[in-house]
C-alpha positions in Angstrom: -16.1 78.9 -27.7 -12.7 77.1 -27.9 -12.6 77.2 -24.1 -16.0 75.5 -23.8 -15.0 72.8 -26.3 -11.8 72.2 -24.3 -13.9 71.8 -21.1 -16.3 69.5 -22.8 -13.4 67.3 -24.1 -11.9 67.1 -20.6 -15.3 66.2 -19.2 -15.7 63.4 -21.8 -12.2 62.1 -21.0 -13.0 62.1 -17.3 -16.2 60.2 -17.9 -14.4 57.6 -20.0 -11.7 57.2 -17.4 -14.3 56.7 -14.6 -16.1 54.1 -16.8 -12.9 52.2 -17.4 -12.2 52.2 -13.6 -15.7 50.9 -12.9 -15.2 48.2 -15.6 -11.9 47.2 -14.1 -13.3 47.1 -10.7 -16.2 44.9 -11.9 -13.8 42.6 -13.7 -11.6 42.3 -10.5 -14.8 41.7 -8.5 -15.9 38.9 -10.9 -12.4 37.4 -10.7 -12.5 37.4 -6.9 -15.9 35.7 -7.0 -14.7 33.1 -9.5 -11.6 32.4 -7.3 -13.7 32.1 -4.2 -16.1 29.7 -5.9 -13.2 27.6 -7.3 -11.6 27.3 -3.9 -14.9 26.3 -2.3 -15.3 23.6 -4.9 -11.8 22.3 -4.5 -12.1 22.2 -0.7 -15.4 20.3 -1.0 -13.5 17.6 -3.1 -10.7 17.5 -0.5 -13.2 17.0 2.3 -15.1 14.5 0.3 -18.3 16.6 0.6 -19.6 15.4 -2.7 -23.0 17.1 -2.7 -21.3 20.5 -2.0 -18.7 19.7 -4.6 -21.4 19.1 -7.2 -23.1 22.3 -6.3 -20.0 24.5 -6.4 -18.5 23.0 -9.5 -21.8 23.2 -11.3 -22.1 26.9 -10.3 -18.5 27.6 -11.4 -19.0 25.9 -14.8 -22.3 27.7 -15.5 -21.1 31.2 -14.5 -17.4 31.2 -15.5 -16.6 27.9 -17.3 -16.6 29.4 -20.9 -14.4 32.3 -19.9 -12.1 31.0 -17.2 -8.9 29.1 -18.3 -9.8 26.5 -15.6 -13.1 25.5 -17.4 -11.9 22.1 -18.4 -10.7 21.3 -14.9 -14.0 22.4 -13.4 -16.0 20.1 -15.7 -13.7 17.2 -14.9 -14.2 17.7 -11.1 -17.9 18.2 -11.6 -18.2 14.8 -13.4 -15.9 13.2 -10.8 -18.0 14.5 -7.9 -21.2 13.4 -9.5 -19.8 9.9 -9.8 -18.7 9.9 -6.1 -22.0 11.3 -5.0 -23.8 8.6 -6.9 -21.8 5.9 -5.1 -23.3 7.0 -1.8 -26.9 6.8 -3.0 -29.0 3.7 -2.5 -31.5 4.5 -5.3 -30.3 2.8 -8.6 -32.3 5.2 -10.8 -30.8 8.3 -9.2 -27.3 6.7 -9.4 -27.7 6.1 -13.1 -29.1 9.6 -13.7 -26.2 11.2 -11.9 -23.6 9.2 -13.8 -25.3 10.0 -17.1 -25.1 13.6 -16.2 -21.4 13.1 -15.3 -20.6 11.5 -18.6 -22.4 14.4 -20.4 -20.0 16.8 -18.6 -17.0 14.8 -19.7 -18.3 14.9 -23.3 -18.6 18.7 -23.1 -15.0 18.9 -21.7 -13.6 16.8 -24.6 -15.5 18.6 -27.3 -15.2 22.2 -26.1 -11.7 22.8 -24.7 -8.5 23.0 -26.5 -6.5 22.6 -23.3 -5.7 18.9 -23.5 -4.1 18.6 -20.0 -7.3 17.1 -18.7 -8.2 14.9 -21.7 -6.5 11.7 -20.5 -8.1 11.9 -17.0 -11.4 12.8 -18.6 -11.3 9.7 -20.9 -10.4 7.4 -18.1 -13.3 8.8 -16.0 -15.6 8.3 -19.0 -14.6 4.7 -19.2 -15.2 4.2 -15.4 -18.6 5.8 -15.7 -19.5 3.9 -18.9 -18.6 0.5 -17.2 -20.9 1.3 -14.3 -23.7 2.5 -16.6 -23.5 -0.7 -18.7 -23.8 -2.8 -15.5 -26.9 -0.7 -14.7 -28.4 -1.7 -18.0 -27.4 1.2 -20.2 -25.8 -0.8 -23.0 -25.4 2.3 -25.2 -22.4 3.4 -23.2 -20.4 0.3 -23.9 -19.0 2.1 -27.0 -16.8 4.2 -24.8 -15.2 1.1 -23.3 -14.7 -0.8 -26.6 -13.5 2.2 -28.6 -10.9 2.9 -25.9 -9.7 -0.7 -25.8 -9.4 -1.0 -29.5 -7.6 2.4 -30.1 -4.1 2.4 -31.5 -1.1 2.1 -29.1 -0.3 5.8 -29.1 -0.1 8.5 -26.5 -3.4 7.3 -25.1 -2.1 3.9 -24.1 -2.9 4.5 -20.5 -6.5 5.2 -21.4 -6.5 2.0 -23.5 -5.3 0.0 -20.5 -8.1 1.4 -18.3 -10.6 0.5 -21.1 -9.2 -3.0 -21.3 -9.6 -3.4 -17.6 -13.2 -2.4 -17.8 -13.7 -4.5 -21.0 -12.4 -7.6 -19.2 -15.4 -7.4 -16.9 -17.8 -7.2 -19.9 -16.2 -9.2 -22.7 -13.0 -11.0 -21.8 -12.9 -12.8 -25.1 -12.5 -9.5 -26.9 -10.1 -7.9 -24.3 -7.6 -10.7 -23.8 -6.1 -10.9 -27.3 -5.5 -7.1 -27.2 -3.8 -7.3 -23.8 -1.6 -10.2 -24.9 -0.6 -8.2 -28.0 0.4 -5.2 -25.8 2.4 -7.4 -23.5 4.3 -9.1 -26.3 4.8 -6.1 -28.6 4.8 -2.8 -26.7 8.3 -1.4 -26.2 7.6 0.6 -23.1 8.3 -1.6 -20.0 5.9 0.5 -17.8 3.1 -0.1 -20.3 3.9 -3.8 -20.3 3.9 -4.0 -16.5 0.5 -2.2 -16.4 -0.9 -4.6 -18.9 0.4 -7.6 -16.8 -1.6 -6.2 -13.9 -4.7 -5.8 -16.0 -4.3 -9.3 -17.3 -3.8 -10.8 -13.8 -7.3 -9.6 -12.8 -8.9 -12.2 -15.0 -9.2 -15.9 -14.2 -9.1 -17.2 -17.8 -7.1 -20.4 -18.0 -4.7 -18.7 -20.5 -3.6 -16.1 -17.9 -1.2 -18.3 -15.9 0.7 -19.7 -19.0 1.1 -16.1 -20.3 2.4 -14.8 -16.9 4.8 -17.7 -16.9 6.0 -16.8 -20.4 6.5 -13.1 -19.3 8.4 -14.2 -16.2 10.8 -16.2 -18.3 11.2 -14.1 -21.5 10.4 -10.4 -21.0 13.4 -8.2 -21.7 12.9 -6.1 -18.6 13.6 -7.4 -15.0 10.8 -5.3 -13.5 8.2 -6.7 -15.9 9.3 -10.2 -15.1 9.1 -9.5 -11.4 5.5 -8.2 -11.9 4.6 -11.4 -13.7 6.0 -13.5 -10.8 4.2 -11.4 -8.2 0.8 -11.9 -9.9 1.4 -15.6 -10.4 1.7 -15.7 -6.6 -1.6 -13.8 -6.2 -3.4 -16.2 -8.7 -3.5 -19.0 -6.2 -4.4 -22.5 -7.1 -2.3 -25.4 -8.5 -1.5 -23.9 -11.9 0.1 -20.8 -10.5 2.0 -22.6 -7.8 3.3 -25.2 -10.2 4.5 -22.5 -12.5 6.3 -20.8 -9.6 8.0 -24.0 -8.5 9.2 -24.7 -12.0 10.4 -21.1 -12.4 12.4 -21.4 -9.1 14.2 -24.4 -10.3 15.1 -22.9 -13.7 15.7 -19.2 -13.1 19.3 -18.2 -12.3 18.8 -14.5 -11.5 19.1 -14.2 -7.7 16.8 -11.2 -7.4 14.1 -12.8 -9.4 14.4 -16.0 -7.4 13.8 -14.0 -4.2 10.6 -12.7 -5.8 9.6 -16.2 -6.8 10.1 -17.4 -3.2 7.9 -14.6 -1.9 5.2 -15.5 -4.5 5.3 -19.1 -3.4 4.8 -18.0 0.2 1.6 -16.2 -0.8 0.0 -19.3 -2.0 -2.1 -21.0 0.7 -1.9 -24.5 -0.9 -0.2 -27.2 1.2 2.4 -27.7 -1.5 3.6 -24.1 -1.1 4.6 -24.7 2.6 6.3 -28.0 1.6 8.3 -26.2 -1.1 9.4 -23.5 1.4 10.5 -26.2 3.8 12.4 -28.0 1.0 14.2 -24.7 0.0 15.0 -24.0 3.7 16.6 -27.4 4.2 18.3 -28.1 0.9 18.9 -25.0 -1.2 22.6 -24.5 -2.2 22.3 -20.8 -1.5 22.4 -20.1 2.3 20.7 -16.7 1.7 17.8 -18.4 -0.1 17.5 -20.9 2.8 17.3 -18.0 5.2 14.6 -16.3 3.2 12.6 -19.5 3.1 12.9 -19.7 6.9 11.6 -16.2 7.1 8.5 -16.9 5.0 7.9 -20.0 7.0 7.7 -17.8 10.1 4.9 -15.8 8.3 3.0 -18.9 7.5 -0.3 -19.9 9.1 0.5 -23.6 8.5 0.3 -25.6 11.7 3.5 -27.5 10.8 5.6 -24.4 10.8 6.7 -24.5 14.5 7.7 -28.1 14.5 9.6 -27.8 11.2 11.5 -24.7 12.4 12.4 -26.4 15.7 13.7 -29.5 13.8 15.8 -27.3 11.6 17.2 -25.4 14.5 18.4 -28.6 16.1 19.8 -30.0 12.8 21.7 -26.9 11.7 25.1 -25.6 12.9 25.2 -22.3 11.0 24.7 -19.5 13.5 23.2 -17.1 11.0 20.6 -19.6 9.9 19.8 -20.4 13.6 19.2 -16.7 14.3 16.8 -16.6 11.3 15.0 -19.6 12.7 14.7 -17.9 16.1 13.3 -14.8 14.4 10.7 -16.8 12.6 9.7 -18.7 15.7 9.2 -15.3 17.3 6.8 -14.4 14.6 4.5 -17.4 15.1 1.4 -17.1 17.3 2.0 -20.5 18.8 2.7 -21.8 22.3 5.1 -24.4 21.0 7.2 -21.8 19.4 7.4 -19.8 22.7 8.3 -22.9 24.7 11.1 -23.6 22.3 12.4 -20.1 22.6 12.5 -20.7 26.3 14.4 -23.9 25.7 17.0 -22.0 23.6 17.3 -19.3 26.3 18.1 -21.8 29.0 20.0 -24.4 27.0 23.5 -24.8 25.7 23.2 -22.2 22.9 25.6 -19.3 22.5 24.9 -16.1 24.4 24.0 -14.5 21.1 21.3 -17.1 20.3 20.0 -17.0 23.9 19.8 -13.2 23.6 17.8 -13.5 20.4 15.4 -15.9 22.1 15.0 -13.6 25.1 14.2 -10.7 22.8 11.4 -12.5 21.0 10.0 -13.8 24.3 9.9 -10.2 25.4 8.0 -9.1 22.2 5.1 -11.3 23.2 4.2 -8.9 25.9 1.9 -9.4 28.9 2.4 -10.6 32.5 3.1 -14.2 31.5 5.9 -13.2 29.3 7.3 -10.9 32.0 7.3 -13.7 34.6 9.0 -16.0 32.1 11.7 -13.4 31.6 12.2 -13.0 35.3 12.5 -16.8 35.7 15.1 -16.8 32.8 17.0 -14.0 34.6 17.1 -15.9 37.9 18.3 -19.1 36.2 20.9 -17.6 33.9 24.6 -17.1 34.8 25.6 -15.1 31.7 25.9 -11.3 32.2 25.3 -10.6 28.5 22.0 -12.6 28.5 20.9 -11.0 31.8 21.3 -7.6 30.2 19.2 -8.7 27.3 16.5 -9.9 29.7 16.5 -6.5 31.5 16.0 -4.8 28.2 13.2 -7.1 27.3 11.5 -6.5 30.6 11.7 -2.7 29.9 9.8 -3.3 26.6 7.1 -5.2 28.4 4.7 -2.5 29.8 2.9 -4.8 32.2 3.0 -4.1 36.0 4.7 -7.5 36.4 7.6 -6.4 34.3 8.2 -3.2 36.3 7.9 -5.3 39.5 10.7 -7.6 38.3 12.9 -4.6 37.3 12.4 -3.1 40.7 13.4 -6.4 42.3 16.6 -6.5 40.4 17.4 -2.8 41.2 16.9 -3.5 44.9 18.5 -6.9 45.3 21.0 -7.5 42.5 24.5 -7.9 43.8 26.2 -7.2 40.4 26.6 -3.4 40.3 26.5 -3.3 36.4 23.2 -5.2 36.2 21.8 -3.1 39.0 22.7 0.0 37.1 21.0 -1.4 34.0 17.8 -2.1 35.9 17.8 1.4 37.3 18.4 2.9 33.9 15.4 1.0 32.4 13.2 1.9 35.4 14.1 5.5 34.6 12.5 5.1 31.1 9.2 4.1 32.7 6.5 6.8 33.2 4.8 5.0 36.1 4.3 6.6 39.5 5.9 3.6 41.2 9.1 4.0 39.1 9.2 7.7 40.0 8.9 7.0 43.7 11.6 4.4 43.6 14.0 6.7 41.9 13.2 9.5 44.4 14.0 7.1 47.2 17.4 6.4 45.6 18.1 10.1 45.3 17.1 10.7 49.0 19.4 7.8 50.1 22.4 9.4 48.4 
């Protein structure tokens, strides 16, 4: 009897062990399926296949969301993918329905999960969705924007700034005072800088004076630089006047450079005149050089003439080189003609070489022919070497033709070697044949 009981016990243990193995295998199998589905969903997001992403994230959330530690992440990406999929649909009703579904998933995430690592992203996404839904006529979602904008300045300040950005589009009168308070009172320079950006997106008349105030008074240089940058992007008379006044009053050199750049971004006629004034009269040579640089980036038709006049009137070789650089940046025949004048005139070899370089950067057969004419008419060895280099950078057939002519007929052995070297950098069949002929002659 005892023997039978012992056998029965062993049989029961065996059954329990087999059951536990089966359960473990089932759990492992479920884990593999969850992992496969999660990866499918992530890949769909990576490939911007939003419809597939919605399908896979929806399946993962339904099957594994409540049990898997990545449940909050899955709901976030489901909502995100719904929003992206909605953007590609022409039907407004379907767009709205998908975004309402997305915001519902965000709500589930925020209420269900204790893992807060996705909370800030989820709140930001909810604000974006709410803004679009309000614009689609769903006024009930505005509460998510206003509540986010009016929240205390705590750990969710980034969410607050996103909400303020959205609120500016809906109710600037309510958003602007909150933004101004953050800029003036928040101790975190990064938060103040972000608030400056949000503020700059609004065209309210009070924005320019506040940006001017920040540029002058903020305790952090980075925040001041951001205010200057956005003054430059504002455009118009008010922003430009503020920048011009700031340039005259600010002593910090780095900030003055930022102001100079901001002035160059304004397309008003007065901005070019201010750049020209700085280039001609500023007490700091470095600031004059930077003004010359930005004149070279200008679309103003007066730029070539002003730069040429400055070249003739100045004796500083460093400034002259900057002027040549700026002339080389201009898409203008007058500028190129003046570069030719410099290359063939009484300038130093260094300045001639700079002019040759920028002529070469224009490219094309006309530029190659001009370089060859400069080569033939120039006595300086150093300048001729620069011309050969510039010809090598011009990939037109004419440039190779001129290099071959120098390699065959140049009497100066050093220049001939230079021409052969640059021909060797070409991948054309004609260049290869020429080099083979040289080898065969030897």
